[in-house]
C-alpha positions in Angstrom: 92.3 56.3 158.6 90.3 58.9 156.8 91.2 60.1 153.3 92.0 63.8 152.8 88.7 65.7 152.8 88.1 68.0 149.9 87.4 71.7 150.3 83.9 72.9 151.0 81.9 73.3 147.7 81.6 77.0 147.0 78.4 78.9 146.4 77.6 78.6 142.6 79.6 75.4 142.2 77.9 72.1 141.1 77.0 70.1 144.2 79.0 66.9 144.6 77.0 63.8 143.7 76.2 61.0 146.1 74.6 57.6 146.2 73.9 56.4 149.7 71.7 53.9 151.6 68.5 55.5 153.0 66.5 55.2 156.2 63.5 54.7 153.9 65.1 51.8 152.1 67.1 51.6 148.9 69.7 54.1 147.9 69.3 57.8 147.3 71.2 59.9 144.7 71.4 63.7 144.4 70.2 63.4 140.8 66.9 61.9 142.2 66.0 65.4 143.3 66.6 67.0 140.0 64.5 70.2 139.6 64.0 70.5 143.4 65.9 72.5 146.0 67.7 70.2 148.4 68.6 70.9 152.0 71.6 68.6 152.6 72.7 68.7 156.2 75.6 66.8 157.7 75.5 65.9 161.4 77.9 63.9 163.6 75.8 61.2 165.3 72.2 59.9 165.7 70.5 60.4 169.1 73.0 62.9 170.5 71.8 66.1 172.1 72.8 68.6 169.4 71.9 66.3 166.5 68.5 65.6 168.0 67.7 69.3 168.4 68.7 69.9 164.8 66.7 67.0 163.4 63.6 68.0 165.4 63.8 71.5 164.1 63.9 70.2 160.5 61.0 67.9 161.3 58.9 70.7 162.8 59.6 73.0 159.7 59.2 70.2 157.2 55.9 71.4 155.8 57.4 74.8 155.2 60.3 73.3 153.3 57.8 71.2 151.3 55.8 74.3 150.5 58.8 75.6 148.6 59.3 72.3 146.8 62.4 71.5 148.8 63.7 68.1 150.0 65.4 67.8 153.4 68.1 65.1 153.7 70.4 64.4 156.7 73.7 62.6 156.4 75.9 61.1 159.1 78.4 58.2 159.3 75.8 56.1 161.3 74.3 52.9 159.9 70.9 52.7 158.3 69.8 50.7 161.3 70.9 53.5 163.6 69.1 56.0 161.4 65.9 54.0 161.5 65.9 54.0 165.3 66.6 57.8 165.3 63.7 58.3 162.9 61.3 56.2 164.9 62.3 57.7 168.3 61.8 61.3 167.1 59.1 60.8 164.4 61.4 62.3 161.8 59.6 63.0 158.5 62.6 63.3 156.1 65.3 61.0 154.8 68.5 60.1 156.6 71.5 58.7 154.6 74.2 56.4 155.9 77.7 57.6 154.9 79.5 54.9 156.9 82.7 55.3 154.8 82.4 59.1 155.0 83.1 59.4 151.3 80.4 62.0 150.7 81.4 63.9 153.9 84.9 64.0 152.4 83.6 65.3 149.0 81.7 68.1 150.8 84.8 68.9 153.0 83.0 68.2 156.3 85.0 65.2 157.4 87.6 66.9 159.6 90.0 66.3 162.5 88.2 67.2 165.8 89.4 67.4 169.4 87.5 66.5 172.5 89.0 66.2 176.0 92.5 66.2 174.5 91.7 63.4 172.1 92.0 63.9 168.4 89.7 62.0 166.0 88.0 62.3 162.6 84.4 63.2 162.4 81.6 65.3 160.8 81.7 69.1 161.2 78.0 70.0 161.4 77.3 71.8 158.1 74.5 72.4 155.8 74.3 73.0 152.0 71.3 74.5 150.2 71.4 73.1 146.7 69.2 74.9 144.1 66.9 73.1 141.6 69.8 73.2 139.0 72.1 71.2 141.3 74.3 74.2 142.3 75.3 75.1 145.8 73.1 78.2 146.8 74.3 78.6 150.4 76.7 77.0 152.9 76.6 77.0 156.7 79.7 75.7 158.5 80.1 74.8 162.1 76.3 75.0 162.6 74.7 75.7 166.0 71.7 73.4 166.0 69.2 75.7 167.7 67.4 78.0 165.2 69.3 76.5 162.2 66.3 75.1 160.4 64.8 78.6 160.3 68.0 80.1 158.9 67.9 77.5 156.1 64.2 78.1 155.5 64.8 81.9 155.2 67.6 81.3 152.7 65.3 78.9 150.7 62.6 81.6 150.6 65.2 84.0 149.1 66.1 81.6 146.2 
């Protein structure tokens, strides 16, 4: 059973740290991106329709995020192997992190009870956090709709 998720980090708060296995090998920590803005997006599952739309939009806008010095990182409870298949299948050009124990999702308050067809279960609430170059939360998007979301995040990044 899942632990009790924390509240969503508030704008201006220090972003919770993490250290997770990466689709590119090794582990990735938030501190690895010190002095760079980070787009940290949580999504429910690799290769599902909404998650694929969202990932492709971040892929297609990747150069624009890089132009602002930002790093894009996706997190889901899928395994590294699943992430690697997702990256290969859709030519994703950013890092995916495996939060199989959902400990980081809990820290960010996005591991929630969900309902589908009358069944209750724990899972990721699609959410994105824009973290500034000082490690502070600059913007939060909850219950994200995948279509057009990457552009929303890019617009907020431009305003930093």
